[in-house]
C-alpha positions as CSV (number, residue, x, y, z in Angstrom):
1,M,269.0,40.6,101.5
2,K,266.3,40.2,104.1
3,K,264.4,43.1,102.6
4,L,264.7,41.5,99.1
5,L,263.4,38.1,100.4
6,L,260.4,39.7,102.1
7,T,259.6,41.5,98.8
8,V,259.8,38.2,96.9
9,F,257.6,36.4,99.4
10,A,255.1,39.3,99.2
11,L,255.0,39.1,95.4
12,V,254.4,35.3,95.6
13,A,251.6,35.8,98.1
14,L,250.0,38.4,95.9
15,T,250.3,36.0,92.9
16,V,248.6,33.2,94.8
17,Q,245.9,35.6,96.1
18,A,245.4,36.9,92.5
19,Q,244.5,33.4,91.2
20,T,240.9,33.0,90.1
21,P,238.8,30.1,91.5
22,F,239.2,28.5,88.0
23,E,243.0,28.7,88.2
24,K,243.1,27.4,91.7
25,G,240.8,24.5,90.9
26,M,242.7,23.5,87.8
27,Q,246.0,23.7,89.6
28,K,244.7,21.4,92.3
29,A,243.2,18.9,89.8
30,F,246.5,18.6,88.0
31,A,248.3,18.1,91.4
32,L,245.9,15.3,92.2
33,W,246.5,13.7,88.8
34,E,250.2,14.0,89.1
35,S,250.1,12.3,92.5
36,G,248.3,9.3,90.9
37,D,244.8,10.0,92.1
38,M,243.2,10.1,88.7
39,N,239.7,9.6,90.1
40,A,239.9,12.6,92.4
41,A,241.3,14.7,89.6
42,E,238.4,13.7,87.4
43,Q,235.9,14.6,90.0
44,L,237.5,18.0,90.5
45,F,237.6,18.7,86.8
46,E,233.9,17.8,86.7
47,R,233.1,20.3,89.4
48,I,235.2,23.0,87.6
49,A,233.3,22.3,84.4
50,N,230.0,22.7,86.2
51,A,231.1,26.0,87.6
52,E,232.9,27.4,84.5
53,K,230.5,26.8,81.7
54,D,232.6,28.8,79.2
55,E,235.9,27.0,79.8
56,W,236.5,24.0,77.5
57,L,239.6,22.7,79.3
58,P,237.9,21.0,82.3
59,Y,235.6,19.2,79.9
60,Y,238.5,18.1,77.8
61,Y,240.4,16.7,80.8
62,V,237.4,14.7,82.0
63,A,237.2,13.2,78.5
64,Q,240.9,12.5,78.5
65,I,240.9,10.8,81.8
66,N,238.1,8.5,80.8
67,S,239.8,7.8,77.5
68,L,243.0,6.8,79.3
69,K,241.1,4.6,81.7
70,S,239.5,2.7,78.9
71,W,242.8,1.6,77.2
72,E,243.3,-1.4,79.6
73,E,239.6,-2.1,80.2
74,K,238.3,-5.5,79.2
75,D,234.8,-5.3,80.6
76,I,232.5,-3.9,77.8
77,N,230.1,-2.4,80.3
78,V,232.8,-0.5,82.1
79,L,234.4,0.5,78.8
80,K,231.1,1.8,77.4
81,A,230.4,3.8,80.5
82,Q,233.9,5.4,80.4
83,L,233.8,6.1,76.6
84,D,230.2,7.4,76.8
85,K,231.2,9.8,79.5
86,A,234.3,10.8,77.5
87,Q,232.1,11.4,74.5
88,N,229.6,13.5,76.5
89,Y,232.3,15.7,77.9
90,I,234.2,16.1,74.6
91,D,230.9,17.1,72.9
92,Q,230.5,19.9,75.5
93,A,234.1,21.0,74.9
94,K,233.4,21.1,71.1
95,A,230.3,23.3,71.8
96,I,232.4,25.8,73.7
97,S,235.4,25.7,71.3
98,P,234.4,24.4,67.8
99,K,237.1,23.3,65.3
100,N,239.7,23.2,68.1
101,P,242.5,20.9,67.0
102,E,243.3,19.8,70.6
103,I,239.7,18.7,71.1
104,M,239.7,17.1,67.7
105,V,242.7,14.9,68.7
106,M,240.9,13.8,71.8
107,Q,237.7,13.0,69.8
108,A,239.9,10.8,67.6
109,H,241.3,9.1,70.7
110,I,237.9,8.2,71.9
111,Y,237.0,6.6,68.6
112,T,240.4,4.9,68.5
113,N,239.7,3.3,71.9
114,W,236.6,1.6,70.5
115,V,238.7,0.3,67.5
116,A,241.4,-0.9,69.9
117,Y,238.9,-2.8,72.0
118,D,237.3,-4.6,69.0
119,G,238.7,-3.8,65.6
120,A,236.4,-6.2,63.8
121,T,233.3,-4.5,65.2
122,Y,234.4,-0.9,65.3
123,G,237.2,-0.6,62.7
124,M,234.8,-0.1,59.8
125,K,232.5,2.2,61.9
126,Y,235.2,4.6,63.2
127,G,238.3,4.1,61.1
128,G,237.4,6.5,58.3
129,I,236.0,9.0,60.8
130,V,239.3,9.0,62.7
131,S,241.3,9.5,59.5
132,G,239.0,12.4,58.5
133,I,239.4,14.1,61.9
134,Y,243.1,14.0,61.8
135,S,243.2,15.3,58.2
136,E,241.0,18.2,59.2
137,A,243.0,18.9,62.3
138,Y,246.2,18.9,60.3
139,T,244.7,21.4,57.9
140,I,243.8,23.7,60.8
141,A,247.0,23.2,62.8
142,P,249.8,21.6,60.8
143,N,252.4,22.7,63.4
144,N,250.6,21.4,66.5
145,P,252.8,18.5,67.7
146,R,249.9,16.4,69.0
147,V,248.1,16.7,65.7
148,V,251.2,15.7,63.7
149,Y,252.2,12.9,66.1
150,N,248.7,11.3,66.6
151,K,247.9,11.5,62.9
152,A,251.2,9.7,62.1
153,E,250.7,7.1,64.7
154,W,247.2,6.4,63.6
155,E,248.4,6.0,60.0
156,M,251.2,3.7,61.1
157,G,248.7,1.5,62.9
158,S,246.5,1.4,59.8
159,A,249.5,0.6,57.6
160,R,250.5,-2.2,60.0
161,Y,247.0,-3.6,60.0
162,F,246.9,-3.9,56.2
163,G,250.5,-5.2,56.0
164,N,251.9,-2.0,54.5
165,D,255.3,-0.3,55.2
166,T,255.2,2.0,58.3
167,A,258.6,3.6,57.6
168,P,257.1,6.7,55.7
169,Y,255.3,7.8,58.9
170,C,258.5,7.7,61.0
171,K,259.5,11.0,59.4
172,D,256.3,12.6,60.6
173,I,256.9,11.2,64.1
174,E,260.4,12.8,64.0
175,K,258.8,16.1,62.8
176,S,256.4,16.0,65.7
177,I,259.2,15.7,68.2
178,E,260.8,18.9,66.7
179,L,257.5,20.6,67.1
180,F,257.1,19.4,70.7
181,T,260.5,20.8,71.5
182,N,259.5,24.3,70.4
183,F,255.8,24.1,71.4
184,K,254.5,26.7,73.8
185,P,251.0,26.0,75.3
186,E,248.5,28.8,75.2
187,S,248.1,28.7,78.9
188,P,249.5,26.9,82.0
189,F,246.5,24.4,81.7
190,A,246.5,23.9,78.0
191,P,247.3,20.4,76.6
192,N,251.0,19.8,76.6
193,W,251.3,16.0,76.4
194,G,252.6,13.5,73.9
195,K,256.4,14.1,73.5
196,E,257.5,11.0,75.5
197,R,255.2,8.7,73.6
198,A,256.4,10.2,70.3
199,E,260.0,9.6,71.3
200,Q,259.1,5.9,72.1
201,V,257.5,5.4,68.7
202,L,260.5,7.0,67.0
203,A,262.9,4.7,68.9
204,E,260.8,1.8,67.6
205,C,261.2,3.2,64.1
206,K,264.9,3.0,64.4
207,Q,265.1,-0.6,65.5
């Protein structure tokens, strides 16, 4: 037993040692994010992006963090700084990985944040663009749960705004949850979020 444990510890040590600087950095950034230190995580993702010019993921996560920060922001100057930064980083992610459905969803989120802040000003400007992004992403990746869920939630919001029935989109939310259940990310650091929110929306559908 002692020999077996020593072998296991040795294998773990080798695995840790075999990690690339990119993997170590991403792992640390996610740990910071999970601990609640979103700003430190963002700064680390920025440093990784500067060091790893061919990796789209750190750019994506800087964009996502700034998008998330902007949801509750009321100060237009702070909001603009956050969403401009998110746009800058998602543009760089797109340059590395064009027509990537995960990046397309995040781009749609950035535009949606503007609409959520001021629908009267930004709804006409970005509404059609967001719908187009989701349609294209769905054509590329109809079984990606984030594409299916976010497309459905956006369409539900649009239907609600115009006083139309949202029930037809609940089936798509339900489908996305099935896809989330069976989804396997391409890597340990690839996007794997959204299931909990989809379940919340489905619960609201059933009320």
